[in-house]
NUMIPA-796405 format. One record per atom (N, C-alpha, C): atom name; x, y, z. Coordinates in pm, whole numbers, plus 32768, in hexadecimal, padded with zeros to 4 digits. Example, Ala and Ser with C-alpha at 12.3 -4.5 7.8 and 13.67 -1.06 7.14 Angstrom:
# residues 2
 name    X    Y    Z
    N 8527 7DC7 830C
   CA 84CE 7E3E 830C
    C 8528 7EB6 830C
    N 8505 7F1F 82C4
   CA 8557 7F96 82CA
    C 850A 8003 8313
//
This chain:
# residues 263
 name    X    Y    Z
    N A5BE A2CF 6F4D
   CA A576 A2F5 6ED7
    C A5BC A317 6E46
    N A5A8 A2FB 6E07
   CA A5D8 A28B 6D82
    C A575 A327 6D30
    N A608 A36B 6CF4
   CA A5CB A3CA 6C94
    C A5DC A3B5 6BE7
    N A58D A3CF 6BAF
   CA A5A3 A3B1 6B2A
    C A576 A44B 6AC6
    N A576 A441 6A4D
   CA A528 A4BB 69F6
    C A4F5 A46E 69AF
    N A46E A4C0 6996
   CA A42A A470 6952
    C A407 A4DB 68AF
    N A402 A4C9 683C
   CA A3EF A51D 67E2
    C A384 A4D5 679E
    N A314 A513 6784
   CA A2A5 A4FC 6743
    C A297 A596 66BB
    N A29E A543 6655
   CA A282 A54E 65BC
    C A21A A54E 65B7
    N A1BF A5C7 658A
   CA A144 A5E2 6530
    C A141 A60C 6488
    N A0BD A613 6499
   CA A0D9 A64A 63ED
    C A0DC A702 63D0
    N A099 A75E 6475
   CA A0A4 A7B9 647A
    C A0E9 A7CD 6531
    N A154 A784 653B
   CA A165 A7B5 65BC
    C A1BF A749 65F9
    N A240 A76B 660F
   CA A289 A715 6644
    C A2AD A74F 66F1
    N A2A5 A6C6 6723
   CA A294 A6E3 67B3
    C A323 A69E 6819
    N A344 A6B4 6882
   CA A38B A68F 68EA
    C A3AC A6B6 6938
    N A3E2 A636 69BB
   CA A3F7 A666 6A35
    C A446 A605 6A8D
    N A465 A60B 6AE8
   CA A4A9 A5D4 6B3C
    C A443 A595 6BC3
    N A460 A4EB 6BB9
   CA A3E4 A4DB 6C16
    C A43A A47C 6C7E
    N A3FD A460 6CDF
   CA A41A A3D3 6D44
    C A3F4 A353 6D09
    N A442 A330 6CC1
   CA A3E5 A27A 6C85
    C A3E6 A226 6CF8
    N A3D6 A25E 6D70
   CA A3BE A1F6 6DF0
    C A30D A209 6E1C
    N A2BD A284 6DDB
   CA A253 A28A 6E33
    C A212 A2DD 6D9E
    N A23B A32E 6D51
   CA A1EC A33E 6CCA
    C A1F5 A3E3 6CCB
    N A233 A415 6D31
   CA A247 A4A4 6D6A
    C A274 A50F 6CF4
    N A26C A582 6CCB
   CA A2BB A5E0 6C91
    C A30D A61E 6CED
    N A3A0 A612 6CDD
   CA A406 A649 6D12
    C A422 A6D9 6CF1
    N A3F7 A713 6C86
   CA A424 A790 6C3E
    C A388 A7CA 6C02
    N A392 A866 6BFF
   CA A30A A875 6BA1
    C A31A A834 6B2A
    N A2AD A81B 6ABC
   CA A2B3 A7EB 6A41
    C A2D0 A861 69CC
    N A33E A826 6997
   CA A349 A88C 6923
    C A31D A867 687E
    N A2BF A8BF 6846
   CA A275 A89E 67F8
    C A2B8 A8FC 679A
    N A2D7 A8CA 6711
   CA A30E A914 6689
    C A27F A8F7 6622
    N A298 A979 65B3
   CA A263 A90C 6547
    C A2BF A8BB 6505
    N A251 A84A 64D0
   CA A26C A804 644A
    C A295 A889 63E5
    N A327 A865 63AE
   CA A346 A8B4 632B
    C A2BC A878 62C0
    N A29B A900 6277
   CA A267 A8B3 61EC
    C A2A4 A894 61A8
    N A24D A80E 6181
   CA A275 A7D4 611B
    C A2AD A734 6141
    N A2C6 A74A 61BF
   CA A301 A6B4 620F
    C A365 A6A0 61C6
    N A3BF A6F1 61B4
   CA A447 A6B2 6176
    C A49E A650 61C8
    N A4D4 A60D 61BE
   CA A53A A5A3 61F0
    C A595 A5FB 6260
    N A5FC A64A 621C
   CA A649 A686 6256
    C A618 A715 629A
    N A5A3 A721 6275
   CA A584 A78F 62CF
    C A53F A7A8 6375
    N A4D5 A6F5 6347
   CA A4AE A6C0 63CC
    C A527 A6B6 6441
    N A58D A666 63F3
   CA A626 A65D 644C
    C A644 A6C3 6478
    N A68D A73D 6438
   CA A64F A7B6 647D
    C A641 A7D9 64F5
    N A5B3 A7D1 64E8
   CA A52B A80C 6587
    C A55C A79B 65E0
    N A564 A71F 65A9
   CA A58A A6AB 662F
    C A610 A6E6 667C
    N A681 A71C 660C
   CA A702 A725 6675
    C A704 A789 669F
    N A6A2 A7D2 665F
   CA A67B A890 66CA
    C A634 A857 6761
    N A5E4 A80F 6763
   CA A585 A7F5 67C5
    C A5CB A7B4 6822
    N A61A A73A 6801
   CA A66D A6F8 6876
    C A6C7 A761 6893
    N A704 A795 6831
   CA A75B A812 68B1
    C A76D A88E 68E7
    N A6B0 A8A2 68D8
   CA A68C A8CD 692B
    C A676 A8BC 69B6
    N A652 A802 6990
   CA A643 A7D9 6A25
    C A6A3 A7B6 6A8C
    N A72A A7BB 6A69
   CA A7AF A7CF 6A83
    C A7ED A742 6ACA
    N A7B2 A6F5 6A93
   CA A7C1 A675 6AD6
    C A862 A617 6AC0
    N A895 A607 6B22
   CA A8F8 A570 6B0E
    C A914 A520 6A9A
    N A97A A51A 6A79
   CA A9A5 A4B8 6A10
    C A955 A435 6A14
    N A965 A41B 6AC3
   CA A94F A362 6ABC
    C A8BF A37F 6B1C
    N A852 A3CD 6AF3
   CA A7E6 A3B4 6AF5
    C A777 A3A6 6A82
    N A72E A32C 6A85
   CA A707 A30A 6A31
    C A6A6 A35B 69CE
    N A694 A31D 696E
   CA A658 A399 68E1
    C A5D2 A34A 68A4
    N A568 A374 68A4
   CA A50F A322 684A
    C A4C3 A35C 67F2
    N A4A5 A341 6785
   CA A45A A38A 6702
    C A3E2 A345 66B3
    N A373 A35B 66C1
   CA A32F A341 6696
    C A2DF A38A 660F
    N A2C2 A375 65AA
   CA A2E2 A381 652B
    C A227 A35B 64E2
    N A1C9 A39E 649B
   CA A161 A365 645E
    C A172 A2DC 63E1
    N A1AB A290 6404
   CA A1E3 A251 6375
    C A1C8 A1C6 639F
    N A1C2 A174 6367
   CA A1F5 A09E 635F
    C A299 A0D5 6372
    N A2DB A093 63E3
   CA A322 A0B4 6404
    C A370 A008 6419
    N A3D2 9FB4 638F
   CA A402 9F50 63C3
    C A49E 9F3D 639C
    N A4D2 9F3C 6432
   CA A57B 9F22 6443
    C A575 9F86 6406
    N A55D A00C 644B
   CA A59B A092 6440
    C A57D A0D9 63BE
    N A54A A09D 6345
   CA A51F A0D7 62F4
    C A473 A0FD 62FD
    N A456 A184 62AE
   CA A3F6 A1A1 62A0
    C A3A9 A17B 6223
    N A33A A14B 6222
   CA A33A A0F2 61B5
    C A290 A121 6197
    N A26E A199 61CF
   CA A201 A1DB 6174
    C A207 A254 61B3
    N A1A7 A2D3 6157
   CA A1AC A330 618A
    C A11E A3B1 61B2
    N A0DD A3BC 624A
   CA A084 A3C9 6244
    C A0AD A480 6270
    N A04E A4C5 622B
   CA A05A A57C 6217
    C A0F5 A592 6235
    N A144 A54F 61FF
   CA A1E1 A5AA 61E5
    C A1DB A57F 6167
    N A271 A567 6150
   CA A2BF A599 60C9
    C A2B2 A4CA 60A7
    N A29D A4C0 6010
   CA A272 A426 6013
    C A331 A434 5FE8
    N A39B A471 6006
   CA A3F9 A43F 5FEB
    C A42C A3EE 6096
    N A3F5 A3D9 60D8
   CA A416 A38E 6162
    C A3E2 A2F9 613C
    N A3AB A2F8 60DD
   CA A396 A24E 609A
    C A412 A211 605F
    N A411 A1A7 60C1
   CA A46E A15D 60BA
    C A52E A182 60C1
    N A50A A1D0 6139
   CA A571 A243 6153
    C A5E2 A1FD 61F8
    N A62A A207 61E1
   CA A688 A1C6 6262
    C A669 A228 62CF
    N A5EE A262 62FC
   CA A60D A2BE 6366
    C A619 A2D2 63CC
    N A62C A257 640E
   CA A69F A220 648C
    C A6EF A26B 648F
    N A74B A24A 6436
   CA A7DD A257 640B
    C A7F3 A2F0 63FA
    N A785 A34D 63A7
   CA A79D A3CC 63B0
    C A768 A3FB 6407
    N A730 A3E7 648D
   CA A71F A405 64DF
    C A7AC A42B 6537
    N A7C5 A392 6567
   CA A84C A38D 65BF
    C A899 A3B4 6573
    N A8D4 A3D8 64EA
   CA A955 A456 64CA
    C A924 A4CB 6510
    N A8C8 A4F6 64D7
   CA A8B5 A577 64F2
    C A8A8 A594 65B0
    N A878 A51C 65F5
   CA A858 A54D 667C
    C A8DF A532 66B0
    N A957 A4D7 6664
   CA A9D5 A4BB 66C6
    C A98B A437 66F0
    N A91E A3EA 6724
   CA A91C A3A2 6758
    C A8BC A300 6756
    N A8B1 A2A4 679A
   CA A852 A233 6786
    C A7FB A289 67A3
    N A765 A270 6733
   CA A6DC A276 676E
    C A67A A212 675E
    N A62F A201 6778
   CA A5E0 A162 6779
    C A548 A1CD 671D
    N A511 A1A8 66E1
   CA A4DF A1F1 6620
    C A460 A171 6619
    N A3DF A18E 6666
   CA A37E A180 6643
    C A307 A1AC 6619
    N A27D A18A 65E8
   CA A208 A1C0 6599
    C A1D1 A1E3 661C
    N A179 A273 65E4
   CA A150 A2D0 666C
    C A0F3 A2B1 6699
    N A098 A275 664F
   CA A00F A224 66A5
    C A046 A1BE 6712
    N A0B5 A150 66C8
   CA A0D4 A0D2 671F
    C A11A A0F2 6785
    N A160 A17B 677E
   CA A192 A1E0 6822
    C A129 A1E7 6857
    N A0D5 A22F 6838
   CA A070 A243 688F
    C 9FFB A1CF 68BE
    N A004 A18D 6881
   CA 9FB1 A0E8 68AC
    C A005 A0D3 6921
    N A0AD A0EA 6935
   CA A0ED A0A2 69A3
    C A0E2 A0F7 6A07
    N A0C8 A170 69D2
   CA A0F5 A1D7 6A4C
    C A059 A1B2 6A80
    N 9FC1 A19C 6A4E
   CA 9F62 A18F 6A8B
    C 9F78 A0E3 6AF3
    N 9F8E A097 6AA6
   CA 9FA9 A02D 6AF3
    C A01B A045 6B4B
    N A078 A069 6B51
   CA A0BC A062 6BCC
    C A0A1 A0C1 6C44
    N A067 A13A 6C2D
   CA A01E A1BB 6C6D
    C 9F97 A1AE 6C82
    N 9F72 A192 6C10
   CA 9ED6 A1EA 6BF7
    C 9E73 A1AA 6C01
    N 9E09 A1C3 6B8F
   CA 9D7D A15E 6B72
    C 9D88 A0EA 6B9C
    N 9DD4 A0A2 6B4D
   CA 9DFE 9FF2 6B08
    C 9E46 9FDB 6B8E
    N 9E62 A00F 6BFB
   CA 9EA1 9FC7 6C79
    C 9E5A 9F4B 6C7E
    N 9EAC 9ECD 6CB0
   CA 9E2F 9E6C 6CAB
    C 9DD1 9E44 6C83
    N 9DB2 9E83 6C09
   CA 9D2D 9E5A 6BCA
    C 9D51 9DEC 6B67
    N 9CE8 9D61 6B7C
   CA 9CD4 9D11 6B43
    C 9CAB 9D15 6AC9
    N 9C9F 9CAD 6A62
   CA 9C63 9CA4 69F6
    C 9CA0 9D13 6994
    N 9C61 9D42 6912
   CA 9CA9 9D68 68A6
    C 9C6E 9DF0 68C8
    N 9CF3 9E73 68C8
   CA 9CDC 9EE3 68DB
    C 9CF4 9F2A 683C
    N 9CCC 9F8C 67FE
   CA 9CCF 9FB6 67B0
    C 9CD2 A05E 67BD
    N 9D76 A0B7 67A8
   CA 9D65 A145 67E3
    C 9D9B A193 673F
    N 9D41 A1F6 6732
   CA 9D36 A25B 66C5
    C 9D5C A2E9 66ED
    N 9DBD A319 66C4
   CA 9DDC A39C 66B8
    C 9DB2 A3FD 6623
    N 9D66 A43A 6694
   CA 9D05 A48D 6633
    C 9D5C A535 6618
    N 9DC7 A51A 659D
   CA 9DFA A5CA 657B
    C 9E17 A5ED 6517
    N 9E68 A5EB 64E0
   CA 9E6A A619 6426
    C 9E4A A5B6 63DD
    N 9E58 A52C 63F4
   CA 9E0D A4CA 63D1
    C 9DEC A498 6449
    N 9DBC A3D3 6453
   CA 9DAF A3A1 64AA
    C 9E29 A302 6495
    N 9E71 A2FF 64E4
   CA 9E96 A2A2 6545
    C 9E6D A234 656F
    N 9EBF A1CF 65A3
   CA 9E72 A14C 6607
    C 9ECF A0E2 6662
    N 9EAD A0D8 6698
   CA 9F06 A04D 66C9
    C 9E85 9FF1 672A
    N 9EE2 9F57 66ED
   CA 9E6D 9EFA 66F0
    C 9EC6 9E9C 6766
    N 9E6E 9E7C 67D2
   CA 9EC3 9E40 6852
    C 9E53 9DFC 6898
    N 9EAD 9D79 687A
   CA 9E2F 9CF6 689C
    C 9E91 9CB5 6937
    N 9E2B 9CBE 69B0
   CA 9E62 9C93 6A32
    C 9ED0 9CD3 6A41
    N 9EE8 9D52 6A54
   CA 9F6A 9DA9 6A4B
    C 9FD4 9DA3 6A11
    N 9FCA 9D36 698B
   CA A034 9D5D 6927
    C A016 9D9C 68BD
    N A081 9DF8 687A
   CA A050 9E12 6801
    C A04F 9DD9 67A1
    N A01C 9DF8 6722
   CA A038 9DB2 66BD
    C A049 9E46 666C
    N A0EC 9E31 6644
   CA A0F4 9EBA 65D5
    C A0C4 9EED 6556
    N A0E8 9F6E 6550
   CA A0CB 9F8F 64CC
    C A048 9F82 646C
    N 9FEA 9F66 64C1
   CA 9F52 9F88 6491
    C 9F48 9FFF 6450
    N 9F00 9FF1 63D7
   CA 9EB8 A087 63DA
    C 9E27 A098 6397
    N 9E03 A091 6402
   CA 9D6C A0A8 640F
    C 9D2D A13F 63E3
    N 9D6B A1AC 63C9
   CA 9D42 A1FD 6390
    C 9D29 A21A 62E8
    N 9D71 A19E 62DD
   CA 9D7D A1AD 6250
    C 9CFC A127 6210
    N 9CBB A107 627C
   CA 9C4B A0BA 624A
    C 9BC6 A0FC 61D9
    N 9BC7 A0AB 61A7
   CA 9B4F A117 611C
    C 9AC3 A0EF 6185
    N 9AA9 A17C 6188
   CA 99FD A1C7 61B9
    C 99D4 A1E4 612D
    N 9928 A172 612D
   CA 991F A1FE 60B4
    C 9969 A1FE 600B
    N 99AA A178 6001
   CA 9A01 A1B8 5FAC
    C 9A79 A21F 5FA7
    N 9A5A A258 602E
   CA 9AB9 A2A8 604E
    C 9B51 A282 60BD
    N 9BCE A2E7 60C1
   CA 9C1A A2AC 612E
    C 9BDF A30A 616D
    N 9BEF A2A3 61E0
   CA 9BAA A2E7 6250
    C 9BB2 A32C 62A9
    N 9C5D A350 62B0
   CA 9C80 A3CA 62E3
    C 9C78 A432 6289
    N 9C49 A432 6215
   CA 9C59 A4B5 619C
    C 9BBE A519 61DD
    N 9B43 A49E 622D
   CA 9AD2 A4DD 6270
    C 9ABE A4B3 62D0
    N 9B12 A497 633D
   CA 9AF0 A47E 63A0
    C 9B40 A4BC 642D
    N 9BB0 A4D5 63ED
   CA 9C34 A4F7 644D
    C 9C06 A58A 6470
    N 9C51 A5D5 64CB
   CA 9C31 A64F 6503
    C 9C5E A6C6 64BD
    N 9CC1 A6D8 644B
   CA 9CEB A6D8 6406
    C 9C78 A714 637E
    N 9C2B A688 6358
   CA 9BB5 A6BA 631A
    C 9B51 A6DA 6350
    N 9B31 A6E3 63FB
   CA 9ACD A75F 6414
    C 9AFB A7F2 640F
    N 9B41 A7CF 6409
   CA 9B90 A884 640D
    C 9B73 A8AF 6386
    N 9BB2 A879 6318
   CA 9BAC A897 627E
    C 9B2A A894 626C
    N 9AC2 A84E 627E
   CA 9A35 A843 6286
    C 99BB A8BB 62BD
    N 99FF A8BB 632A
   CA 99D5 A94A 6393
    C 9953 A8E3 63F3
    N 996D A877 6406
   CA 9920 A817 641C
    C 98E6 A854 64B2
    N 9855 A853 64F7
   CA 985B A84D 6598
    C 9847 A7D4 65B2
    N 989F A7B1 6658
   CA 9898 A745 6672
    C 9834 A6CA 665A
    N 97BF A6F3 6666
   CA 9740 A69A 663D
    C 976A A699 65CA
    N 9775 A6C0 652E
   CA 979B A69A 64C4
    C 982E A650 64B3
    N 987C A652 6506
   CA 98DF A5D8 650D
    C 98E7 A558 64FC
    N 9889 A571 65A0
   CA 985E A4F5 660C
    C 981C A4AD 656F
    N 97D6 A4D3 650D
   CA 978F A494 64D4
    C 97CE A40F 645E
    N 984B A472 6441
   CA 98A6 A440 640B
    C 9910 A3C5 644D
    N 9905 A418 64C5
   CA 9962 A39D 6531
    C 9902 A30E 6536
    N 988A A333 656F
   CA 9852 A2A6 653B
    C 988B A24F 64E4
    N 985A A280 6491
   CA 9873 A21F 63FF
    C 98EF A1F3 6421
    N 995F A216 6400
   CA 99B7 A1FC 641C
    C 99D5 A18A 6498
    N 99C1 A1C1 650F
   CA 99E0 A146 6577
    C 999D A0D4 6567
    N 98FE A112 6522
   CA 98C2 A06F 6535
    C 98C5 A023 64BE
    N 9952 A034 644E
   CA 99AB 9FF0 63FE
    C 99E8 9F93 6455
    N 9A3D A003 6474
   CA 9A91 9F97 64F8
    C 9A48 9F48 653C
    N 99F5 9F74 6596
   CA 99DD 9F02 65CD
    C 99AC 9E88 65AC
    N 994B 9E9F 6535
   CA 9950 9E17 64E9
    C 99CE 9DC3 64C1
    N 9A2E 9E0A 6490
   CA 9A9E 9DC5 6477
    C 9AEE 9D62 6510
    N 9ADF 9DC3 6568
   CA 9B3B 9D9C 65EB
    C 9AF3 9D55 6663
    N 9A4D 9D95 6677
   CA 9A10 9D69 66DE
    C 9A5C 9D8B 6770
    N 9A8A 9E25 676B
   CA 9AEE 9E24 6809
    C 9ACC 9DF8 6867
    N 9B10 9E08 68DB
   CA 9AC8 9E26 6939
    C 9AC0 9ECE 697D
    N 9B15 9F15 693D
   CA 9B22 9F69 6995
    C 9B72 9FEC 68E3
    N 9B2A A091 68F0
   CA 9B5C A0AB 68B3
    C 9BA3 A125 68F8
    N 9BF9 A151 68D4
   CA 9C53 A1D0 68EC
    C 9C66 A23C 689D
    N 9C5A A2BF 68BE
   CA 9C5E A2F0 682B
    C 9CAA A36F 6881
    N 9D19 A393 682B
   CA 9D74 A3EB 686D
    C 9D88 A47F 6801
    N 9DE4 A49F 67FD
   CA 9E21 A52F 67B5
    C 9DEA A5AA 67FB
    N 9DF8 A62E 67C5
   CA 9E0A A67E 6815
    C 9D62 A6AE 681E
    N 9CF6 A661 67F2
   CA 9C8A A67A 6802
    C 9C58 A650 684C
    N 9CAA A5F7 68A2
   CA 9C80 A567 68EE
    C 9C21 A5C5 6993
    N 9CA2 A66B 69AF
   CA 9C68 A69B 69CF
    C 9BCA A6D5 69D5
    N 9B9F A6C3 696B
   CA 9B14 A6F6 6954
    C 9AA9 A68B 695F
    N 9AC0 A62E 6987
   CA 9A8E A5A9 696F
    C 99ED A599 696C
    N 99CB A601 69EC
   CA 9952 A611 6A1A
    C 98E6 A61F 69C9
    N 994F A651 6938
   CA 98EB A6BA 68E3
    C 98B0 A62E 686C
    N 991E A5D9 6871
   CA 98C5 A573 681D
    C 98D2 A4D5 6827
    N 992D A4C4 688C
   CA 9927 A446 68A8
    C 98A9 A415 68E4
    N 9863 A44D 6935
   CA 97CF A415 6950
    C 9760 A408 68EA
    N 979C A432 6884
   CA 972E A44E 67F5
    C 973F A3E6 67A0
    N 97A6 A36D 67B8
   CA 97AD A2F6 6763
    C 9789 A280 67A6
    N 975F A238 6784
   CA 96E8 A1C0 6795
    C 975E A131 676C
    N 9776 A128 67A2
   CA 97DB A08E 67A7
    C 9775 A01D 6827
    N 97B4 9F95 67D4
   CA 97A3 9F14 6849
    C 9850 9F38 68A3
    N 98A4 9F5C 6892
   CA 9906 9F7E 6908
    C 9931 9FF5 6947
    N 9947 A015 69A4
   CA 9962 A07B 69F6
    C 998E A0D3 69A0
    N 99D1 A17A 697E
   CA 9A07 A1C5 695D
    C 9A40 A1FE 69AC
    N 9A97 A222 69AA
   CA 9AEE A28C 6A46
    C 9B60 A2ED 69E9
    N 9B7A A35A 6A20
   CA 9BE9 A3AC 69F3
    C 9C57 A349 6A6C
    N 9CF1 A360 69F8
   CA 9D65 A341 6A0C
    C 9D7D A3B0 6AA5
    N 9DA6 A345 6AFB
   CA 9DD5 A3B1 6B95
    C 9E1E A400 6B9C
    N 9E85 A3F9 6B2C
   CA 9F1E A41D 6B18
    C 9EF9 A4A3 6A8E
    N 9E94 A496 6A72
   CA 9E60 A4ED 6A25
    C 9EE5 A50E 69A4
    N 9EF3 A584 6997
   CA 9F5F A5AC 6915
    C 9FEF A578 6952
    N 9FE9 A57B 69C2
   CA A08B A536 69D5
    C A0B5 A4D1 69C1
    N A045 A445 6987
   CA A06D A3B9 6987
    C A0CA A396 6946
    N A0F4 A3EA 68A8
   CA A168 A3AE 6878
    C A1D6 A3CA 6893
    N A1F1 A451 68D5
   CA A24D A47A 693A
    C A291 A405 6988
    N A260 A3F2 69C3
   CA A25C A393 6A50
    C A278 A2C7 6A0A
    N A20F A2CB 69C3
   CA A23E A254 699A
    C A2C0 A245 6964
    N A2D9 A292 68F1
   CA A366 A2B8 68A2
    C A3D4 A290 6912
    N A3C7 A31C 6984
   CA A434 A30C 69EA
    C A43D A299 6A34
    N A3C5 A259 6A5F
   CA A3D4 A1C5 6AAE
    C A419 A148 6A48
    N A3E4 A143 69D4
   CA A41C A0C4 697C
    C A4CE A0DF 697B
    N A4E3 A17B 696B
   CA A56E A1B3 6990
    C A5C8 A165 69B1
    N A544 A189 6A51
   CA A5D7 A123 6ACE
    C A5CE A086 6AC8
    N A55E A064 6A89
   CA A54F 9FDD 6A86
    C A5AE 9F8C 69FA
    N A5F1 9FCE 69E5
   CA A656 9FC3 696A
    C A6CD 9FC8 69BF
    N A6C2 9FF7 6A28
   CA A73E 9FEA 6A82
    C A759 9F41 6AD8
    N A6B2 9F39 6AF5
   CA A6DB 9ED4 6B52
    C A65E 9E5D 6B25
    N A67E 9DFE 6B26
   CA A619 9DA4 6AF8
    C A578 9D9B 6B34
    N A506 9DC9 6AB8
   CA A488 9DC6 6AD9
    C A460 9D7C 6B26
    N A420 9DA6 6B8A
   CA A3A2 9D77 6BF4
    C A318 9D98 6BD4
    N A2DB 9DFC 6B6A
   CA A24A 9E0A 6B52
    C A251 9DBD 6AE7
    N A1DE 9D48 6AF6
   CA A1D8 9D0A 6A55
    C A1A4 9D74 69FE
    N A17A 9DDF 6A1B
   CA A158 9E31 6994
    C A1D3 9E76 695A
    N A22D 9E92 69BB
   CA A2CE 9EBF 696C
    C A311 9E41 696E
    N A2E9 9DB7 6961
   CA A32D 9D55 692C
    C A315 9D49 68CD
    N A2A2 9D3E 6893
   CA A254 9D5B 67EB
    C A2E0 9DBF 67B6
    N A2C4 9DF2 67D5
   CA A357 9E89 6793
    C A398 9E65 6785
    N A3E9 9E1A 67CC
   CA A46F 9DEA 678C
    C A49E 9DE6 6729
    N A45C 9D6A 66E1
   CA A488 9D80 6648
    C A40D 9D3A 6601
    N A3BE 9D9D 65CF
   CA A340 9DB1 65AB
    C A33E 9D44 6530
    N A383 9D30 64EB
   CA A3A0 9CF6 645F
    C A412 9C63 6473
//
């Protein structure tokens, strides 16, 4: 058994758990704390430290952290639903200093994509797979023959003159008090644009709302199959933790190899 910690930072919540990286099973209860209002760097770092402390893991247990931003060589180059102070920040070093240990720091949707390739709905799937996470925003992972193309931001595609995630994310559904049927109409427009651009062989939908997939996925009409993420809202935790383990040993999974040095 190979233990690792995965931390998934989102716009509304920060989750963490200890996993078995060999099987993808959670070895502890998932701890979830609110993302501090404003999403300031120091405030988010404090919450991550608190979660790792609560998990009570030894210093030699690898830690992976995933975050809603383009991440290039440890820097956060964008900021989705968190403070703009993250843009251009040496975020990986900031977390490592606070935690007193090395970490693996990756984009949250990329981590979810790696998890689905390794343990979930994208395992052994040939061709183009697009995973989207529907939550505070829309994250994305683009995978071809199990190889991840890092740092895609398909939630920010323009659909009818609007940033897609502003109209089609789960938070948009809640903000506008939409029924699943009404929300599905917005999702249809979004996924139709993505399909026209990338012609995927499979769509995978993750995020917390994926547990209610029967309420909206059957309402979508696309050429490619669209299925719920097998790992649901734990995918970010599992992917970040799995990548942390692979940082300590050579990557054997193509999706993990692609993340070894994104740029």
